[in-house]
DSSP file (Angstrom, degrees, kcal/mol; ACC not computed):
  #  RESIDUE AA STRUCTURE BP1 BP2  ACC     N-H-->O    O-->H-N    N-H-->O    O-->H-N    TCO  KAPPA ALPHA  PHI   PSI    X-CA   Y-CA   Z-CA
    1    1 A M              0   0    0      0, 0.0     2,-0.2     0, 0.0     0, 0.0   0.000 360.0 360.0 360.0 131.6    0.0    0.0    0.0
    2    2 A T        -     0   0    0      1,-0.1     2,-0.3     0, 0.0     0, 0.0  -0.568 360.0-116.7 -86.1 146.3    1.4    3.4   -1.0
    3    3 A K        -     0   0    0     -2,-0.2     2,-0.2     1,-0.1    -1,-0.1  -0.633  30.2-120.9 -80.0 134.5    1.6    6.2    1.5
    4    4 A L        -     0   0    0     -2,-0.3     2,-0.1     1,-0.1    -1,-0.1  -0.490  31.3-104.8 -74.1 143.6   -0.4    9.3    0.6
    5    5 A A        -     0   0    0     -2,-0.2    -1,-0.1     1,-0.1    42,-0.1  -0.407  17.1-140.9 -67.0 143.4    1.4   12.5    0.1
    6    6 A D  S    S+     0   0    0      1,-0.1    41,-2.1    -2,-0.1     2,-0.3   0.790  87.0  39.0 -74.2 -28.6    1.0   15.0    3.0
    7    7 A H  E    S-A   46   0A   0     39,-0.2     2,-0.3    40,-0.1    -1,-0.1  -0.925  71.1-154.7-127.1 149.5    0.8   17.9    0.5
    8    8 A L  E     -A   45   0A   0     37,-3.0    37,-3.2    -2,-0.3     2,-0.1  -0.906  18.5-119.4-123.4 148.3   -0.8   18.3   -2.8
    9    9 A S     >  -     0   0    0     -2,-0.3     4,-2.3    35,-0.2     5,-0.2  -0.336  36.2-105.3 -75.4 167.0   -0.1   20.6   -5.8
   10   10 A I  H  > S+     0   0    0     33,-0.5     4,-2.6     1,-0.2     5,-0.2   0.870 123.1  53.6 -62.6 -35.8   -2.8   23.0   -7.0
   11   11 A G  H  > S+     0   0    0      2,-0.2     4,-2.4     1,-0.2    -1,-0.2   0.903 108.7  48.4 -64.9 -41.1   -3.4   20.8  -10.0
   12   12 A Q  H  > S+     0   0    0      2,-0.2     4,-2.8     1,-0.2     5,-0.2   0.904 112.8  47.9 -65.7 -40.8   -4.0   17.8   -7.7
   13   13 A V  H  X S+     0   0    0     -4,-2.3     4,-2.7     2,-0.2     6,-0.4   0.919 111.8  50.1 -66.0 -42.9   -6.3   19.7   -5.4
   14   14 A A  H  X S+     0   0    0     -4,-2.6     4,-2.0    -5,-0.2     5,-0.4   0.928 114.2  45.0 -60.2 -44.9   -8.3   21.0   -8.4
   15   15 A E  H  < S+     0   0    0     -4,-2.4    -2,-0.2     1,-0.2    -1,-0.2   0.934 117.2  43.4 -65.3 -46.9   -8.6   17.5   -9.8
   16   16 A R  H  < S+     0   0    0     -4,-2.8    -2,-0.2     1,-0.2    -1,-0.2   0.856 122.8  36.7 -68.9 -35.9   -9.6   15.9   -6.5
   17   17 A S  H  < S-     0   0    0     -4,-2.7    -1,-0.2    -5,-0.2    -2,-0.2   0.702  97.4-129.7 -91.8 -20.9  -12.0   18.6   -5.4
   18   18 A G     <  +     0   0    0     -4,-2.0    -3,-0.2    -5,-0.3    -4,-0.1   0.619  67.6 128.3  77.9  12.2  -13.5   19.5   -8.8
   19   19 A V        -     0   0    0     -5,-0.4    -1,-0.3    -6,-0.4    -2,-0.2  -0.886  64.6-113.8-103.5 127.8  -12.8   23.1   -8.1
   20   20 A P    >>  -     0   0    0      0, 0.0     4,-1.9     0, 0.0     3,-0.5  -0.201  22.8-117.2 -59.4 150.7  -10.9   25.1  -10.8
   21   21 A H  H 3> S+     0   0    0      1,-0.2     4,-2.3     2,-0.2     5,-0.2   0.816 115.2  60.0 -60.0 -30.4   -7.4   26.3   -9.9
   22   22 A T  H 3> S+     0   0    0      1,-0.2     4,-2.0     2,-0.2    -1,-0.2   0.901 105.8  47.3 -64.6 -39.2   -8.6   29.9  -10.3
   23   23 A A  H <> S+     0   0    0     -3,-0.5     4,-3.0     2,-0.2    -2,-0.2   0.872 108.9  54.8 -68.8 -36.3  -11.2   29.3   -7.6
   24   24 A L  H  X S+     0   0    0     -4,-1.9     4,-2.3     2,-0.2    -2,-0.2   0.923 109.3  46.7 -62.6 -43.3   -8.6   27.8   -5.4
   25   25 A R  H  X S+     0   0    0     -4,-2.3     4,-2.7     2,-0.2    -1,-0.2   0.897 112.1  51.5 -64.9 -38.5   -6.4   30.8   -5.7
   26   26 A F  H  X S+     0   0    0     -4,-2.0     4,-2.0     2,-0.2    -2,-0.2   0.937 109.8  48.7 -62.2 -47.2   -9.4   33.0   -5.0
   27   27 A Y  H  <>S+     0   0    0     -4,-3.0     5,-2.5     1,-0.2     6,-0.8   0.892 112.3  49.7 -59.2 -39.3  -10.3   31.0   -1.9
   28   28 A E  H ><5S+     0   0    0     -4,-2.3     3,-1.3     1,-0.2    -2,-0.2   0.922 108.3  51.5 -66.6 -43.6   -6.7   31.4   -0.8
   29   29 A D  H 3<5S+     0   0    0     -4,-2.7    -1,-0.2     1,-0.3    -2,-0.2   0.855 110.3  50.4 -60.0 -34.6   -6.7   35.1   -1.4
   30   30 A R  T 3<5S-     0   0    0     -4,-2.0    -1,-0.3    -5,-0.2    -2,-0.2   0.495 117.1-115.2 -82.5  -4.6   -9.9   35.3    0.8
   31   31 A G  T < 5S+     0   0    0     -3,-1.3    -3,-0.2    -4,-0.4    -2,-0.1   0.617  82.5 121.1  81.9  12.6   -8.2   33.3    3.6
   32   32 A L  S   <S+     0   0    0     -5,-2.5     2,-0.3    -6,-0.2    -4,-0.2   0.838  83.1  11.2 -77.2 -33.3  -10.6   30.4    3.3
   33   33 A I  S    S-     0   0    0     -6,-0.8     2,-0.3    -9,-0.2    -2,-0.3  -0.885  73.7-148.6-133.9 166.8   -7.8   27.9    2.5
   34   34 A H        -     0   0    0     -2,-0.3     2,-0.3    44,-0.2    15,-0.1  -0.982   5.4-162.9-140.1 155.1   -4.0   28.2    2.8
   35   35 A A        -     0   0    0     -2,-0.3    10,-0.2    10,-0.2     2,-0.2  -0.948  14.7-135.5-130.9 151.9   -1.0   26.8    1.0
   36   36 A E  E     -B   44   0B   0      8,-2.9     8,-2.7    -2,-0.3     2,-0.4  -0.607  27.4-118.4 -95.0 166.9    2.6   26.5    1.8
   37   37 A R  E     -B   43   0B   0     -2,-0.2     6,-0.2     6,-0.2     2,-0.0  -0.906  17.9-138.0-111.9 137.2    5.3   27.3   -0.7
   38   38 A S    >   -     0   0    0      4,-2.5     3,-2.2    -2,-0.4     6,-0.0  -0.241  39.2 -94.2 -77.3 175.2    7.9   24.9   -2.0
   39   39 A T  T 3  S+     0   0    0      1,-0.3    -1,-0.1     2,-0.1    -2,-0.0   0.786 132.0  53.9 -62.6 -25.2   11.5   25.9   -2.5
   40   40 A G  T 3  S-     0   0    0      2,-0.1    -1,-0.3     0, 0.0    -2,-0.0   0.222 123.0-109.8 -90.4  13.7   10.5   26.6   -6.1
   41   41 A N  S <  S+     0   0    0     -3,-2.2     2,-0.3     1,-0.2    -2,-0.1   0.746  70.4 145.4  64.1  28.3    7.7   28.9   -4.9
   42   42 A Q        -     0   0    0      1,-0.1    -4,-2.5   -33,-0.0    -1,-0.2  -0.731  56.0-103.9 -93.6 146.0    4.9   26.5   -5.9
   43   43 A R  E     -B   37   0B   0     -2,-0.3   -33,-0.5    -6,-0.2     2,-0.4  -0.450  35.0-173.6 -67.4 136.2    1.8   26.1   -3.9
   44   44 A R  E     -B   36   0B   0     -8,-2.7    -8,-2.9    -2,-0.2   -35,-0.2  -0.957   8.4-158.5-133.0 115.1    1.6   23.0   -1.7
   45   45 A Y  E     -A    8   0A   0    -37,-3.2   -37,-3.0    -2,-0.4   -10,-0.2  -0.729  20.9-116.8 -95.2 138.0   -1.7   22.4    0.0
   46   46 A P  E >   -A    7   0A   0      0, 0.0     3,-2.5     0, 0.0     4,-0.3  -0.443  31.3-113.3 -65.8 148.9   -2.0   20.2    3.1
   47   47 A R  T >  S+     0   0    0    -41,-2.1     3,-1.7     1,-0.3     4,-0.4   0.794 113.4  71.3 -54.9 -29.7   -4.3   17.2    2.4
   48   48 A T  T >> S+     0   0    0      1,-0.3     4,-1.6   -42,-0.2     3,-0.6   0.666  77.7  79.8 -63.2 -15.1   -6.8   18.7    4.9
   49   49 A V  H <> S+     0   0    0     -3,-2.5     4,-2.7     1,-0.2    -1,-0.3   0.808  81.6  65.1 -63.4 -28.1   -7.6   21.4    2.3
   50   50 A L  H <> S+     0   0    0     -3,-1.7     4,-2.0    -4,-0.3    -1,-0.2   0.901 103.4  45.4 -61.7 -40.2   -9.8   18.9    0.5
   51   51 A R  H <> S+     0   0    0     -3,-0.6     4,-2.2    -4,-0.4    -1,-0.2   0.884 111.8  52.1 -70.4 -38.3  -12.2   18.7    3.5
   52   52 A R  H  X S+     0   0    0     -4,-1.6     4,-2.5     2,-0.2    -2,-0.2   0.905 110.0  49.2 -63.5 -40.4  -12.2   22.5    3.8
   53   53 A I  H  X S+     0   0    0     -4,-2.7     4,-2.8     2,-0.2     5,-0.2   0.910 109.7  51.0 -65.8 -41.5  -13.0   22.9    0.1
   54   54 A A  H  X S+     0   0    0     -4,-2.0     4,-2.3    -5,-0.2    -1,-0.2   0.900 110.5  50.3 -60.8 -39.7  -15.9   20.4    0.5
   55   55 A F  H  X S+     0   0    0     -4,-2.2     4,-2.4     2,-0.2    -2,-0.2   0.931 111.2  48.2 -62.1 -47.1  -17.1   22.4    3.5
   56   56 A I  H  X S+     0   0    0     -4,-2.5     4,-2.4     1,-0.2    -2,-0.2   0.934 113.1  47.2 -59.9 -48.4  -17.0   25.7    1.5
   57   57 A R  H  X S+     0   0    0     -4,-2.8     4,-2.0     1,-0.2    -1,-0.2   0.889 112.2  49.3 -65.0 -39.5  -18.8   24.2   -1.5
   58   58 A A  H  X S+     0   0    0     -4,-2.3     4,-1.2    -5,-0.2    -1,-0.2   0.912 111.7  49.2 -65.7 -41.6  -21.5   22.6    0.7
   59   59 A A  H  <>S+     0   0    0     -4,-2.4     5,-2.2     1,-0.2     3,-0.3   0.882 110.4  50.8 -65.7 -38.2  -22.0   26.0    2.5
   60   60 A Q  H ><5S+     0   0    0     -4,-2.4     3,-1.7     1,-0.2    -1,-0.2   0.885 104.0  59.1 -64.5 -38.0  -22.3   27.8   -0.8
   61   61 A R  H 3<5S+     0   0    0     -4,-2.0    -1,-0.2     1,-0.3    -2,-0.2   0.813 103.3  51.4 -62.8 -29.8  -24.9   25.2   -2.0
   62   62 A V  T 3<5S-     0   0    0     -4,-1.2    -1,-0.3    -3,-0.3    -2,-0.2   0.409 127.8 -99.8 -88.9   4.3  -27.1   26.2    0.9
   63   63 A G  T < 5 +     0   0    0     -3,-1.7     2,-0.2     1,-0.3    -3,-0.2   0.613  69.0 150.3  97.0  13.3  -26.8   29.8   -0.1
   64   64 A L      < -     0   0    0     -5,-2.2    -1,-0.3     1,-0.1     2,-0.1  -0.543  43.0-123.1 -80.4 146.0  -24.2   31.2    2.3
   65   65 A S     >  -     0   0    0     -2,-0.2     4,-2.3     1,-0.1     5,-0.2  -0.385  24.4-110.6 -78.7 162.5  -21.9   34.0    1.3
   66   66 A L  H  > S+     0   0    0      1,-0.2     4,-2.8     2,-0.2     5,-0.2   0.825 120.2  58.0 -63.4 -29.7  -18.2   33.7    1.3
   67   67 A E  H  > S+     0   0    0      2,-0.2     4,-2.2     1,-0.2    -1,-0.2   0.917 108.0  45.4 -65.3 -42.3  -18.1   36.1    4.2
   68   68 A E  H  > S+     0   0    0      2,-0.2     4,-1.9     1,-0.2    -2,-0.2   0.899 114.8  48.1 -66.1 -40.8  -20.4   33.9    6.2
   69   69 A I  H  X S+     0   0    0     -4,-2.3     4,-2.8     2,-0.2     5,-0.2   0.913 110.6  51.6 -65.9 -42.7  -18.3   30.8    5.3
   70   70 A S  H  X S+     0   0    0     -4,-2.8     4,-2.0     1,-0.2    -2,-0.2   0.907 108.1  51.5 -60.3 -42.9  -15.1   32.7    6.2
   71   71 A A  H  < S+     0   0    0     -4,-2.2     4,-0.4     2,-0.2    -1,-0.2   0.891 111.6  47.9 -61.9 -39.3  -16.5   33.6    9.6
   72   72 A A  H >< S+     0   0    0     -4,-1.9     3,-1.4     1,-0.2    -2,-0.2   0.938 112.2  47.7 -66.7 -46.5  -17.4   30.0   10.2
   73   73 A L  H >< S+     0   0    0     -4,-2.8     3,-1.9     1,-0.3    -1,-0.2   0.799 100.0  68.3 -66.1 -27.0  -14.0   28.7    9.1
   74   74 A A  T 3< S+     0   0    0     -4,-2.0    -1,-0.3     1,-0.3    -2,-0.2   0.707  90.6  63.2 -65.2 -18.1  -12.3   31.3   11.3
   75   75 A T  T <  S+     0   0    0     -3,-1.4    -1,-0.3    -4,-0.4    -2,-0.2   0.553  98.5  69.1 -81.8  -6.2  -13.6   29.4   14.3
   76   76 A L  S <  S-     0   0    0     -3,-1.9     5,-0.0    -4,-0.2     0, 0.0  -0.782  99.5 -91.9-108.5 153.2  -11.5   26.4   13.3
   77   77 A P    >   -     0   0    0      0, 0.0     3,-1.9     0, 0.0    -2,-0.1  -0.350  40.7-115.4 -59.5 146.9   -7.7   26.1   13.4
   78   78 A K  T 3  S+     0   0    0      1,-0.3   -44,-0.2    -4,-0.1    -2,-0.0   0.816 114.2  39.6 -57.0 -36.9   -6.2   27.0   10.0
   79   79 A D  T 3  S+     0   0    0    -46,-0.1     2,-0.4     2,-0.1    -1,-0.3   0.184  91.8 118.0 -99.9  17.1   -4.9   23.5    9.2
   80   80 A H    <   -     0   0    0     -3,-1.9    -4,-0.1   -31,-0.0     3,-0.0  -0.707  60.3-139.1 -90.8 129.8   -8.0   21.7   10.6
   81   81 A A        -     0   0    0     -2,-0.4   -32,-0.1   -30,-0.1    -2,-0.1  -0.787  34.2-113.8 -82.7 119.1  -10.1   19.6    8.3
   82   82 A P        -     0   0    0      0, 0.0     2,-0.2     0, 0.0    -1,-0.1  -0.264  35.1-149.8 -56.4 136.6  -13.7   20.3    9.4
   83   83 A T     >  -     0   0    0      1,-0.1     4,-2.5    -3,-0.0     5,-0.2  -0.452  30.1 -99.0 -99.8 174.7  -15.4   17.3   10.9
   84   84 A K  H  > S+     0   0    0      1,-0.2     4,-2.4     2,-0.2     5,-0.2   0.887 126.8  52.1 -59.8 -39.4  -19.0   16.2   11.0
   85   85 A A  H  > S+     0   0    0      2,-0.2     4,-2.4     1,-0.2    -1,-0.2   0.887 107.8  51.5 -65.6 -39.3  -19.3   17.7   14.5
   86   86 A D  H  > S+     0   0    0      2,-0.2     4,-2.8     1,-0.2     5,-0.3   0.937 110.9  48.0 -61.6 -46.1  -17.9   21.0   13.2
   87   87 A W  H  X S+     0   0    0     -4,-2.5     4,-3.0     1,-0.2     5,-0.2   0.925 111.8  49.8 -61.1 -44.4  -20.4   21.0   10.4
   88   88 A A  H  X S+     0   0    0     -4,-2.4     4,-1.3     2,-0.2    -1,-0.2   0.920 113.9  45.4 -61.5 -43.9  -23.3   20.2   12.8
   89   89 A R  H  X S+     0   0    0     -4,-2.4     4,-0.8     2,-0.2    -2,-0.2   0.941 118.3  41.3 -65.5 -47.9  -22.2   23.0   15.2
   90   90 A L  H >X S+     0   0    0     -4,-2.8     4,-0.6     1,-0.2     3,-0.6   0.876 111.2  55.3 -70.7 -37.9  -21.7   25.6   12.6
   91   91 A S  H >X S+     0   0    0     -4,-3.0     4,-0.8    -5,-0.3     3,-0.7   0.802  98.0  63.8 -69.2 -26.8  -24.8   24.7   10.6
   92   92 A R  H >< S+     0   0    0     -4,-1.3     3,-0.6    -5,-0.2     4,-0.5   0.883  99.4  55.0 -60.0 -36.3  -27.0   25.2   13.7
   93   93 A N  H << S+     0   0    0     -4,-0.8     4,-0.4    -3,-0.6    -1,-0.2   0.747 108.4  48.9 -67.4 -23.3  -25.9   28.8   13.6
   94   94 A W  H <X S+     0   0    0     -3,-0.7     4,-2.7    -4,-0.6     5,-0.2   0.591  86.1  87.8 -92.0 -12.2  -27.2   29.2   10.0
   95   95 A Q  H <X S+     0   0    0     -4,-0.8     4,-2.7    -3,-0.6     5,-0.2   0.886  87.3  49.0 -61.4 -42.7  -30.6   27.6   10.4
   96   96 A D  H  > S+     0   0    0     -4,-0.5     4,-2.2     2,-0.2    -1,-0.2   0.927 113.7  47.1 -62.5 -43.8  -32.5   30.7   11.4
   97   97 A E  H  > S+     0   0    0     -4,-0.4     4,-2.2     2,-0.2    -2,-0.2   0.918 113.7  47.6 -62.9 -44.0  -31.0   32.7    8.5
   98   98 A L  H  X S+     0   0    0     -4,-2.7     4,-2.7     2,-0.2    -2,-0.2   0.891 109.9  52.8 -66.5 -38.7  -31.8   29.9    6.1
   99   99 A D  H  X S+     0   0    0     -4,-2.7     4,-2.5    -5,-0.2    -1,-0.2   0.908 109.4  49.7 -61.1 -41.2  -35.3   29.6    7.5
  100  100 A A  H  X S+     0   0    0     -4,-2.2     4,-2.4     2,-0.2    -2,-0.2   0.900 111.5  48.7 -64.3 -40.9  -35.8   33.3    6.9
  101  101 A R  H  X S+     0   0    0     -4,-2.2     4,-2.5     2,-0.2    -2,-0.2   0.910 111.1  49.8 -65.0 -42.4  -34.5   33.0    3.3
  102  102 A I  H  X S+     0   0    0     -4,-2.7     4,-2.5     2,-0.2    -2,-0.2   0.927 111.0  49.7 -61.7 -44.8  -36.8   30.1    2.6
  103  103 A D  H  X S+     0   0    0     -4,-2.5     4,-2.3     1,-0.2    -2,-0.2   0.919 111.2  49.1 -59.7 -44.9  -39.8   32.0    4.0
  104  104 A A  H  X S+     0   0    0     -4,-2.4     4,-2.3     1,-0.2    -1,-0.2   0.904 111.7  48.9 -63.3 -41.3  -38.9   35.0    1.8
  105  105 A L  H  X S+     0   0    0     -4,-2.5     4,-2.8     2,-0.2    -1,-0.2   0.885 110.3  50.9 -66.5 -38.1  -38.6   32.9   -1.3
  106  106 A Q  H  X S+     0   0    0     -4,-2.5     4,-2.3     2,-0.2    -2,-0.2   0.907 111.1  48.2 -66.0 -39.9  -41.9   31.2   -0.6
  107  107 A R  H  X S+     0   0    0     -4,-2.3     4,-1.4     2,-0.2    -2,-0.2   0.904 112.1  49.8 -65.4 -40.3  -43.6   34.5   -0.2
  108  108 A L  H  X S+     0   0    0     -4,-2.3     4,-1.2     2,-0.2     3,-0.3   0.928 110.6  49.8 -61.8 -45.9  -42.0   35.7   -3.4
  109  109 A R  H  < S+     0   0    0     -4,-2.8     3,-0.5     1,-0.2     4,-0.5   0.910 109.7  51.2 -58.5 -43.5  -43.1   32.6   -5.2
  110  110 A D  H  < S+     0   0    0     -4,-2.3    -1,-0.2     1,-0.2     3,-0.2   0.779 115.3  42.1 -68.4 -26.2  -46.7   33.1   -4.0
  111  111 A R  H >< S+     0   0    0     -4,-1.4     3,-1.8    -3,-0.3     4,-0.3   0.571  89.9  90.7 -93.1 -11.2  -46.8   36.7   -5.2
  112  112 A L  G >< S+     0   0    0     -4,-1.2     3,-1.8    -3,-0.5    -1,-0.2   0.804  75.4  63.8 -60.0 -33.9  -45.1   36.0   -8.5
  113  113 A T  G 3  S+     0   0    0     -4,-0.5    -1,-0.3     1,-0.3    -2,-0.1   0.722  96.6  59.9 -67.0 -18.5  -48.3   35.4  -10.4
  114  114 A G  G <  S+     0   0    0     -3,-1.8     2,-0.4    -4,-0.1    -1,-0.3   0.533  84.4  98.9 -83.0  -6.2  -49.4   39.0   -9.8
  115  115 A C    <   -     0   0    0     -3,-1.8    11,-0.0    -4,-0.3    -3,-0.0  -0.687  53.2-168.2 -85.7 129.3  -46.3   40.4  -11.5
  116  116 A V        -     0   0    0     -2,-0.4    -1,-0.1     0, 0.0    -3,-0.0   0.557  30.0-136.3 -92.0  -9.5  -46.9   41.5  -15.1
  117  117 A G        +     0   0    0      1,-0.1    -2,-0.1     2,-0.0     0, 0.0   0.795  54.1 143.7  65.7  29.2  -43.2   41.8  -15.8
  118  118 A C        -     0   0    0      1,-0.1    -1,-0.1     0, 0.0    -3,-0.0   0.737  55.5-133.2 -77.5 -20.5  -43.5   45.1  -17.6
  119  119 A G  S    S+     0   0    0     22,-0.0    -1,-0.1     1,-0.0    23,-0.0   0.533  70.2 121.7  86.0   5.0  -40.2   46.4  -16.2
  120  120 A C        -     0   0    0      1,-0.1    21,-0.4    21,-0.1    -1,-0.0   0.757  57.3-153.2 -75.0 -20.8  -41.5   49.9  -15.2
  121  121 A L  S    S+     0   0    0      1,-0.1    14,-0.2    21,-0.1    22,-0.1   0.614  76.5  82.1  60.8  13.7  -40.5   49.2  -11.6
  122  122 A S        +     0   0    0     12,-0.1    -1,-0.1    20,-0.1    17,-0.0  -0.064  53.8 151.9-137.8  35.5  -43.2   51.6  -10.4
  123  123 A L    >   -     0   0    0      1,-0.1     3,-1.1     2,-0.0    10,-0.3  -0.348  57.7-112.2 -62.7 150.8  -46.3   49.5  -10.4
  124  124 A R  T 3  S+     0   0    0      1,-0.3    -1,-0.1     8,-0.1    12,-0.1   0.872 109.9  14.0 -56.1 -41.1  -48.9   50.6   -7.9
  125  125 A M  T 3  S+     0   0    0      7,-0.2     2,-0.8     6,-0.1    -1,-0.3  -0.278  78.4 165.6-131.1  49.1  -48.5   47.5   -5.7
  126  126 A C    <   -     0   0    0     -3,-1.1     4,-0.3     4,-0.6     7,-0.2  -0.555  11.6-177.3 -72.8 107.3  -45.3   45.8   -6.9
  127  127 A G  S    S+     0   0    0     -2,-0.8     4,-0.2     1,-0.2    -1,-0.2   0.578  78.0  56.7 -79.7 -10.0  -44.5   43.3   -4.2
  128  128 A L  S    S-     0   0    0    -17,-0.1    -1,-0.2     2,-0.1    -2,-0.1   0.849 130.0  -6.0 -89.2 -37.3  -41.3   42.2   -6.0
  129  129 A Y  S    S+     0   0    0     -6,-0.0     2,-0.2     1,-0.0    -2,-0.1   0.713 135.5  28.9-127.2 -41.7  -39.5   45.5   -6.3
  130  130 A N  S >  S-     0   0    0     -4,-0.3     3,-2.4     3,-0.0    -4,-0.6  -0.508  71.4-164.8-130.6  63.2  -41.4   48.5   -5.2
  131  131 A Q  G >  S+     0   0    0      1,-0.3     3,-0.8    -2,-0.2    -4,-0.2  -0.222  79.0   3.9 -54.6 134.1  -43.8   47.4   -2.5
  132  132 A D  G 3  S-     0   0    0      1,-0.2    -1,-0.3     2,-0.1    -7,-0.2   0.671 117.9 -88.1  60.5  20.0  -46.5   50.1   -1.8
  133  133 A D  G X   +     0   0    0     -3,-2.4     3,-1.2   -10,-0.3     4,-0.3   0.886  65.2 169.2  51.1  52.1  -45.1   52.1   -4.7
  134  134 A Q  T <  S+     0   0    0     -3,-0.8     3,-0.3     1,-0.2    -1,-0.1   0.715  73.5  51.3 -64.5 -22.0  -42.6   54.0   -2.6
  135  135 A L  T >  S+     0   0    0      1,-0.2     3,-2.0   -14,-0.2    -1,-0.2   0.470  78.1  97.1 -97.7  -2.2  -40.9   55.4   -5.7
  136  136 A A  G X  S+     0   0    0     -3,-1.2     3,-2.0     1,-0.3    -1,-0.2   0.833  74.1  65.6 -58.4 -33.7  -43.9   56.8   -7.5
  137  137 A R  G 3  S+     0   0    0     -3,-0.3    -1,-0.3    -4,-0.3    -2,-0.1   0.682  97.1  57.0 -65.1 -14.9  -43.3   60.3   -6.1
  138  138 A F  G <  S-     0   0    0     -3,-2.0    -1,-0.3     1,-0.3    -2,-0.2   0.440 116.7-107.6 -94.0  -0.5  -40.1   60.5   -8.2
  139  139 A G    <   -     0   0    0     -3,-2.0    -1,-0.3    -4,-0.2     4,-0.2  -0.354  49.8 -40.0 101.0 177.0  -41.9   59.8  -11.5
  140  140 A P  S    S+     0   0    0      0, 0.0     2,-0.1     0, 0.0   -19,-0.1  -0.270  91.3  38.9 -76.8 162.7  -42.1   56.8  -13.9
  141  141 A G  S    S-     0   0    0    -21,-0.4     2,-1.8     1,-0.1     3,-0.2  -0.355 105.2 -29.6  99.8-174.9  -39.3   54.5  -14.8
  142  142 A A    >>  +     0   0    0      1,-0.2     3,-0.9    -2,-0.1     4,-0.8  -0.570  61.0 172.5 -82.0  81.6  -36.3   52.9  -13.2
  143  143 A R  T 34  +     0   0    0     -2,-1.8     3,-0.4     1,-0.2    -1,-0.2   0.800  69.7  58.8 -66.5 -32.2  -35.7   55.5  -10.6
  144  144 A L  T 3> S+     0   0    0      1,-0.2     4,-0.7    -3,-0.2    -1,-0.2   0.729 100.3  57.9 -73.0 -20.1  -33.0   53.6   -8.7
  145  145 A L  H <> S+     0   0    0     -3,-0.9     4,-2.1     1,-0.2    -1,-0.2   0.810  92.7  67.6 -79.4 -29.5  -30.7   53.3  -11.7
  146  146 A K  H  X S+     0   0    0     -4,-0.8     4,-3.1    -3,-0.4     5,-0.3   0.923  96.8  49.7 -62.0 -48.8  -30.4   57.1  -12.4
  147  147 A P  H  > S+     0   0    0      0, 0.0     4,-2.4     0, 0.0    -1,-0.2   0.909 112.9  48.3 -59.7 -39.2  -28.4   58.1   -9.3
  148  148 A A  H  X S+     0   0    0     -4,-0.7     4,-1.7     1,-0.2    -2,-0.2   0.905 115.3  44.7 -65.7 -40.1  -25.9   55.3   -9.9
  149  149 A M  H  X S+     0   0    0     -4,-2.1     4,-1.6     2,-0.2    -1,-0.2   0.895 113.7  48.9 -71.5 -39.3  -25.5   56.2  -13.6
  150  150 A E  H  < S+     0   0    0     -4,-3.1    -2,-0.2     1,-0.2    -1,-0.2   0.901 114.0  46.2 -67.3 -39.6  -25.3   60.0  -12.9
  151  151 A G  H  < S+     0   0    0     -4,-2.4    -1,-0.2    -5,-0.3    -2,-0.2   0.830 119.0  40.6 -72.2 -31.0  -22.6   59.5  -10.2
  152  152 A G  H  <        0   0    0     -4,-1.7    -1,-0.2    -5,-0.2    -2,-0.2   0.640 360.0 360.0 -93.4 -13.8  -20.6   57.1  -12.3
  153  153 A A     <        0   0    0     -4,-1.6    -1,-0.2    -5,-0.1    -2,-0.1   0.470 360.0 360.0 -93.0 360.0  -20.8   58.7  -15.7
């Protein structure tokens, strides 16, 4: 039986995790994962990075932002592979937020049939964008886009 390498190249991590090398570098830049450098200045990831990447991808699948994921991972040692117990503990903290998101999406789904999709963004009772027509006093059209365009142009 062959001994597994303690460290993996970026190509090996990309292949094993299914995450492109560009995303791995992005995760590293954000502090979600870390690599050591070889004498030739090549990235060498500890094998535990595979579990951290799986944790990141699973958290993204449930709709968490990278900031939320980063905050969760910050509670673990940098070289620690998250365990099932870590996931259970951290995911309990996310349940209220996820329940609120689910509730909001269900309410959106239930109101969607009332949307005519005209794009005016100033419907009298638009529950999707302009609830209770808060922007009507500014006139018709996409009122929120003008300040951004005027300031940036």
